[in-house]
MARBA-3410 file (N, C-alpha, C, O; in Angstrom, 1 decimal):
119
4.6,-48.3,-26.9,3.2,-48.4,-27.2,2.4,-48.6,-25.9,2.8,-49.4,-25.0 ~ 1.3,-47.9,-25.7,0.4,-48.1,-24.6,-0.4,-49.3,-24.8,-0.9,-49.5,-25.9 ~ -0.6,-50.1,-23.8,-1.4,-51.3,-23.9,-2.2,-51.4,-22.6,-1.6,-51.4,-21.5 ~ -3.5,-51.5,-22.7,-4.4,-51.7,-21.6,-4.7,-53.2,-21.4,-4.8,-53.9,-22.4 ~ -5.0,-53.5,-20.2,-5.4,-54.9,-19.9,-6.9,-55.1,-19.9,-7.4,-56.2,-20.0
-7.6,-54.0,-19.9,-9.1,-54.0,-20.0,-9.6,-53.0,-21.0,-9.0,-51.9,-21.1 ~ -10.7,-53.3,-21.6,-11.3,-52.3,-22.6,-11.6,-51.0,-21.9,-11.4,-49.9,-22.6 ~ -12.1,-51.0,-20.7,-12.4,-49.7,-20.0,-11.2,-48.8,-19.8,-11.2,-47.6,-20.0 ~ -10.0,-49.5,-19.6,-8.8,-48.7,-19.4,-8.4,-48.1,-20.8,-7.9,-46.9,-20.8 ~ -8.5,-48.8,-21.9,-8.2,-48.3,-23.2,-9.1,-47.2,-23.5,-8.7,-46.2,-24.1
-10.4,-47.3,-23.2,-11.4,-46.2,-23.5,-11.0,-45.0,-22.8,-11.0,-43.9,-23.3 ~ -10.6,-45.1,-21.5,-10.3,-43.9,-20.7,-9.0,-43.3,-21.2,-8.8,-42.1,-21.2 ~ -8.0,-44.2,-21.6,-6.8,-43.7,-22.1,-7.0,-42.8,-23.4,-6.5,-41.7,-23.5 ~ -7.8,-43.3,-24.3,-8.1,-42.6,-25.5,-8.9,-41.3,-25.3,-8.6,-40.3,-25.9 ~ -9.8,-41.3,-24.3,-10.5,-40.1,-24.0,-9.6,-39.0,-23.4,-9.7,-37.9,-23.8
-8.7,-39.5,-22.6,-7.8,-38.5,-21.9,-6.6,-38.1,-22.7,-6.2,-36.9,-22.6 ~ -6.0,-39.0,-23.5,-4.8,-38.6,-24.3,-5.1,-38.2,-25.7,-4.2,-37.5,-26.3 ~ -6.2,-38.6,-26.3,-6.4,-38.3,-27.7,-7.7,-37.6,-28.0,-8.1,-37.4,-29.2 ~ -8.3,-37.0,-27.0,-9.5,-36.3,-27.2,-9.2,-35.0,-27.9,-8.3,-34.3,-27.6 ~ -10.1,-34.6,-28.9,-9.8,-33.4,-29.7,-10.0,-32.2,-28.9,-9.2,-31.2,-29.1
-10.9,-32.1,-28.0,-11.1,-30.9,-27.2,-10.6,-31.1,-25.8,-11.0,-32.1,-25.1 ~ -9.8,-30.3,-25.3,-9.2,-30.3,-24.0,-9.6,-29.1,-23.2,-9.8,-28.0,-23.8 ~ -9.6,-29.2,-21.9,-9.9,-28.0,-21.1,-8.6,-27.2,-21.0,-7.6,-27.7,-20.4 ~ -8.6,-26.0,-21.5,-7.5,-25.1,-21.4,-7.8,-24.1,-20.4,-8.7,-23.3,-20.5 ~ -7.0,-24.1,-19.3,-7.2,-23.1,-18.3,-6.6,-21.8,-18.7,-5.5,-21.7,-19.1
-7.4,-20.7,-18.7,-7.0,-19.4,-19.3,-6.0,-18.7,-18.5,-5.4,-17.7,-19.0 ~ -5.6,-19.1,-17.2,-4.6,-18.4,-16.5,-3.2,-18.6,-17.1,-2.4,-17.6,-17.1 ~ -3.0,-19.7,-17.7,-1.7,-20.0,-18.4,-1.9,-21.3,-19.1,-3.0,-21.9,-19.1 ~ -0.9,-21.9,-19.7,-1.0,-23.0,-20.5,-1.1,-24.3,-19.7,-0.3,-25.3,-19.9 ~ -2.1,-24.4,-18.9,-2.4,-25.7,-18.1,-3.5,-26.4,-18.9,-4.6,-25.9,-19.1
-3.1,-27.6,-19.4,-4.1,-28.4,-20.1,-4.5,-29.6,-19.3,-3.6,-30.3,-18.8 ~ -5.8,-29.9,-19.2,-6.2,-31.1,-18.5,-7.4,-31.6,-19.2,-8.3,-30.9,-19.7 ~ -7.5,-32.9,-19.3,-8.6,-33.5,-20.1,-9.8,-33.9,-19.2,-10.8,-34.2,-19.7 ~ -9.6,-34.0,-17.9,-10.6,-34.4,-17.0,-11.1,-33.2,-16.2,-10.3,-32.5,-15.6 ~ -12.4,-33.0,-16.3,-13.0,-31.8,-15.6,-12.7,-31.8,-14.1,-12.4,-30.7,-13.6
-12.8,-32.9,-13.4,-12.5,-33.0,-12.0,-11.1,-32.6,-11.7,-10.9,-31.9,-10.7 ~ -10.2,-33.0,-12.5,-8.8,-32.7,-12.3,-8.5,-31.2,-12.4,-7.8,-30.5,-11.7 ~ -9.2,-30.6,-13.4,-9.1,-29.1,-13.6,-9.7,-28.4,-12.4,-9.1,-27.4,-12.0 ~ -10.8,-28.9,-11.9,-11.4,-28.2,-10.7,-10.5,-28.3,-9.5,-10.3,-27.3,-8.8 ~ -9.8,-29.4,-9.3,-8.9,-29.5,-8.2,-7.7,-28.6,-8.4,-7.2,-28.0,-7.4
-7.2,-28.5,-9.6,-6.1,-27.7,-9.9,-6.4,-26.2,-9.6,-5.6,-25.5,-9.0 ~ -7.6,-25.7,-10.1,-8.0,-24.4,-9.8,-8.1,-24.1,-8.3,-7.6,-23.1,-7.8 ~ -8.7,-25.0,-7.6,-8.9,-24.8,-6.1,-7.5,-24.8,-5.4,-7.3,-23.9,-4.6 ~ -6.6,-25.7,-5.7,-5.4,-25.7,-5.0,-4.3,-24.7,-5.4,-3.6,-24.1,-4.6 ~ -4.3,-24.4,-6.7,-3.2,-23.5,-7.3,-3.6,-22.1,-7.3,-2.8,-21.2,-7.2
-4.9,-21.8,-7.5,-5.4,-20.4,-7.7,-6.3,-19.9,-6.7,-6.4,-18.7,-6.5 ~ -7.1,-20.7,-6.0,-8.0,-20.3,-5.0,-7.5,-20.5,-3.6,-8.2,-20.1,-2.7 ~ -6.4,-21.2,-3.5,-5.8,-21.4,-2.2,-6.6,-22.3,-1.2,-6.4,-22.2,0.0 ~ -7.4,-23.2,-1.8,-8.1,-24.1,-0.9,-7.1,-25.1,-0.2,-6.3,-25.7,-0.9 ~ -7.2,-25.2,1.1,-6.4,-26.1,1.9,-7.2,-26.8,2.9,-8.3,-26.4,3.3
-6.7,-28.0,3.3,-7.4,-28.9,4.2,-6.4,-29.2,5.3,-5.6,-30.1,5.2 ~ -6.5,-28.4,6.5,-5.5,-28.6,7.6,-5.9,-29.8,8.4,-7.1,-30.1,8.7 ~ -4.9,-30.5,8.9,-5.1,-31.6,9.9,-5.4,-31.0,11.2,-4.7,-30.0,11.7 ~ -6.4,-31.5,11.9,-6.8,-30.9,13.3,-5.9,-31.6,14.4,-6.1,-31.3,15.6 ~ -5.0,-32.5,14.0,-4.2,-33.1,15.0,-2.7,-32.8,14.9,-1.9,-33.1,15.8
-2.3,-32.1,13.8,-0.9,-31.7,13.7,-0.8,-30.6,12.7,-1.8,-30.0,12.3 ~ 0.4,-30.2,12.2,0.6,-29.1,11.4,0.4,-29.4,9.9,0.6,-28.5,9.0 ~ 0.1,-30.6,9.5,0.0,-31.0,8.1,-1.2,-30.3,7.5,-2.2,-30.1,8.0 ~ -0.9,-29.8,6.2,-2.0,-29.2,5.4,-2.0,-29.8,4.0,-0.9,-29.9,3.4 ~ -3.1,-30.2,3.6,-3.3,-30.9,2.3,-3.9,-30.0,1.3,-4.6,-29.0,1.7
-3.7,-30.2,0.0,-4.3,-29.4,-1.0,-5.5,-30.1,-1.5,-6.3,-29.6,-2.3 ~ -5.7,-31.4,-1.1,-6.9,-32.2,-1.5,-7.5,-32.9,-0.3,-6.7,-33.4,0.5 ~ -8.8,-33.0,-0.2,-9.4,-33.7,0.9,-9.0,-35.1,1.0,-8.8,-35.6,2.1 ~ -8.8,-35.8,-0.1,-8.4,-37.2,-0.1,-7.0,-37.4,0.5,-6.8,-38.4,1.2 ~ -6.2,-36.4,0.3,-4.8,-36.5,0.8,-4.9,-36.3,2.3,-4.1,-36.9,3.1
-5.8,-35.4,2.8,-5.9,-35.3,4.3,-6.4,-36.6,4.9,-5.9,-37.0,6.0 ~ -7.4,-37.2,4.3,-7.9,-38.5,4.8,-6.8,-39.5,4.9,-6.7,-40.2,5.9 ~ -6.1,-39.6,3.8,-5.0,-40.6,3.8,-3.9,-40.3,4.9,-3.5,-41.2,5.6 ~ -3.6,-39.0,5.1,-2.7,-38.6,6.1,-3.2,-39.0,7.5,-2.5,-39.6,8.3 ~ -4.5,-38.7,7.8,-5.1,-39.0,9.1,-5.0,-40.6,9.3,-4.7,-41.0,10.4
-5.4,-41.3,8.3,-5.5,-42.8,8.4,-4.1,-43.3,8.8,-3.9,-44.1,9.7 ~ -3.1,-42.8,8.0,-1.7,-43.4,8.2,-1.0,-42.8,9.4,-0.4,-43.6,10.2 ~ -1.1,-41.6,9.7,-0.3,-40.9,10.7,-0.9,-40.9,12.1,-0.3,-41.1,13.1 ~ -2.3,-40.8,12.1,-2.9,-40.7,13.4,-3.8,-41.9,13.8,-4.0,-42.2,15.0 ~ -4.3,-42.6,12.8,-5.1,-43.8,13.1,-4.3,-45.1,13.0,-4.7,-46.1,13.4
-3.1,-45.0,12.5,-2.2,-46.2,12.4,-2.6,-47.2,11.4,-2.3,-48.4,11.5 ~ -3.4,-46.8,10.3,-3.8,-47.7,9.3,-2.6,-48.2,8.5,-1.9,-47.4,8.0 ~ -2.5,-49.5,8.5,-1.4,-50.1,7.7,-1.9,-51.4,7.0,-2.9,-51.9,7.3 ~ -1.2,-51.7,6.0,-1.5,-52.9,5.1,-0.3,-53.9,5.1,0.5,-53.7,4.2 ~ -0.3,-54.8,6.0,0.8,-55.8,6.0,0.8,-56.8,4.9,-0.3,-57.3,4.5
1.9,-57.2,4.4,2.0,-58.3,3.4,1.9,-59.6,4.2,2.5,-59.8,5.3 ~ 1.1,-60.5,3.7,0.9,-61.8,4.3,2.0,-62.8,3.9,2.0,-64.0,4.3 ~ 3.0,-62.4,3.1,4.1,-63.3,2.7,5.5,-62.9,3.1,6.4,-63.6,3.0 ~ 5.6,-61.6,3.7,6.9,-61.2,4.2,6.6,-60.1,5.3,5.5,-59.9,5.7 ~ 7.7,-59.4,5.7,7.5,-58.4,6.8,7.3,-57.0,6.2,7.3,-56.1,7.0
7.0,-56.9,4.9,6.7,-55.5,4.3,5.3,-55.1,4.8,4.4,-55.8,4.9 ~ 5.3,-53.8,5.1,4.0,-53.1,5.5,3.8,-51.8,4.7,4.7,-51.0,4.7 ~ 2.7,-51.7,4.1,2.4,-50.5,3.2,1.5,-49.6,4.0,0.8,-50.0,4.9 ~ 1.5,-48.4,3.5,0.5,-47.4,4.1,-0.7,-47.2,3.1,-1.6,-46.5,3.5 ~ -0.6,-47.7,1.9,-1.6,-47.6,0.9,-1.9,-49.0,0.3,-1.0,-49.8,0.1
-3.2,-49.2,0.1,-3.6,-50.5,-0.5,-2.9,-50.8,-1.8,-2.5,-51.9,-2.1 ~ -2.8,-49.7,-2.7,-2.2,-49.9,-4.0,-0.7,-50.2,-3.9,-0.2,-51.0,-4.7 ~ 0.0,-49.7,-2.8,1.4,-50.0,-2.6,1.6,-51.4,-2.3,2.5,-52.1,-2.7 ~ 0.7,-52.0,-1.4,0.7,-53.4,-1.1,0.5,-54.3,-2.3,1.2,-55.3,-2.5 ~ -0.5,-53.9,-3.1,-0.8,-54.7,-4.3,0.5,-54.7,-5.2,0.8,-55.8,-5.7
1.1,-53.5,-5.5,2.2,-53.5,-6.3,3.4,-54.3,-5.8,4.1,-54.9,-6.5 ~ 3.6,-54.2,-4.4,4.6,-55.0,-3.8,4.4,-56.5,-4.0,5.4,-57.2,-4.4 ~ 3.2,-57.0,-3.8,3.0,-58.4,-4.0,3.2,-58.8,-5.4,3.8,-59.9,-5.7 ~ 2.7,-58.0,-6.4,2.9,-58.3,-7.8,4.4,-58.4,-8.1,4.8,-59.3,-8.9 ~ 5.2,-57.4,-7.6,6.6,-57.4,-8.0,7.4,-58.4,-7.2,8.3,-59.0,-7.9
7.2,-58.5,-5.9,8.1,-59.4,-5.1,7.6,-60.8,-5.0,8.5,-61.7,-4.8 ~ 6.3,-61.1,-5.1,5.9,-62.4,-4.8,5.2,-63.1,-6.0,5.2,-64.3,-6.1 ~ 4.6,-62.4,-6.8,3.9,-63.0,-7.9,4.6,-62.9,-9.3,4.3,-63.6,-10.2 ~ 5.6,-62.0,-9.3,6.3,-61.8,-10.6,5.3,-61.6,-11.7,5.5,-62.3,-12.8 ~ 4.3,-60.8,-11.6,3.3,-60.6,-12.5,3.7,-59.8,-13.7,4.3,-58.7,-13.5
3.4,-60.2,-14.9,3.6,-59.5,-16.1,2.3,-59.4,-16.7,1.7,-60.4,-17.1 ~ 1.7,-58.2,-16.8,0.4,-58.0,-17.4,0.3,-58.5,-18.8,1.2,-58.1,-19.6 ~ -0.7,-59.2,-19.1,-0.9,-59.6,-20.5,-1.5,-58.5,-21.3,-2.6,-57.9,-20.9 ~ -1.0,-58.1,-22.4,-1.5,-57.1,-23.2,-2.6,-57.6,-24.1,-2.5,-58.5,-24.9 ~ -3.8,-57.0,-23.8,-5.0,-57.5,-24.6,-5.5,-56.4,-25.5,-6.0,-56.7,-26.6
-5.3,-55.1,-25.2,-5.9,-54.0,-25.9,-4.9,-52.9,-26.2,-4.9,-51.9,-25.4 ~ -4.0,-53.0,-27.2,-3.0,-52.0,-27.4,-3.7,-50.7,-28.0,-4.7,-50.8,-28.7 ~ -3.1,-49.5,-27.7,-3.6,-48.3,-28.2,-3.1,-48.1,-29.7,-1.9,-48.3,-29.9 ~ -4.0,-47.9,-30.6,-3.6,-47.8,-32.0,-3.4,-46.3,-32.4,-3.1,-46.0,-33.6 ~ -3.4,-45.4,-31.4,-3.2,-44.0,-31.7,-1.9,-43.4,-31.3,-1.5,-42.3,-31.8
-1.1,-44.1,-30.4,0.1,-43.5,-29.9,1.0,-44.6,-29.5,0.7,-45.8,-29.5 ~ 2.2,-44.2,-29.1,3.2,-45.2,-28.5,3.4,-44.9,-27.0,4.5,-45.2,-26.5 ~ 2.4,-44.3,-26.4,2.5,-44.0,-24.9,2.7,-45.3,-24.2,2.0,-46.3,-24.4 ~ 3.7,-45.3,-23.3,4.0,-46.5,-22.5,3.8,-46.2,-21.0,4.0,-47.1,-20.2
END
């Protein structure tokens, strides 16, 4: 069963997973519930939109991926753990590391989804 820790997460889950109308891309059976995701899919898979790095041979299919690449590979952006010698290249990776290794966090289920058993 899917369970969200915040009402906003539950609302987003229901909109994306249980919405009656979905965007069906006519090229083939690609189904996406969020318009922005469908737009990125069309650009990268069918229109050939690419974002090349001006410092190396890396080519991204999304602008956010190019920014992340530049930050990590060329700017040396890192996120060190203040409790051990672990260093992450993404803020979310550091957060997950801390929760798993140092806080032993188990999310409290506050808002379960009543429409599916998605976990």
